[in-house]
C-alpha positions, 0 to 999 in steps of 0.5 A: 115913067115906070118906077125901077127898084133900087137894091142895097148891098144886103138886098143884092146879097139876098136875092143872089143867095150870096153874102154881102161880103162877097158882093162887097169883094164883087164891087171892090175887085178884091178878096186879099184874103184869099187871091193873090193879087189885086183885082182877082174878083173883078167880074165887071160888077155894075157901079153904084146908079145912086148913093143914098145917105152914104150907101150905094144902091143899084136898080135891080135890073142892072144887077140881074142883067149882071148876074145873068151875063157872069153866071154869079149868084142864084137868081132863083132866089129873087125869083121866089119872092 
């Protein structure tokens, strides 16, 4: 069985060239500071795959698929590792 890499909000943000705050807004589907209604950032961000010590984590492949499908973030950051 192949091991799949787990990533935190901070790591997702780093790999996509976005801020952790943006990832959190995508996750919850809101940005009350700049958008008029609830769910205005609802971009179908994947639900967490696991919760480790009270913190959400995702399989990178799920995040990468979402980023490609939605055009969110810059995957070249992840590719340059």
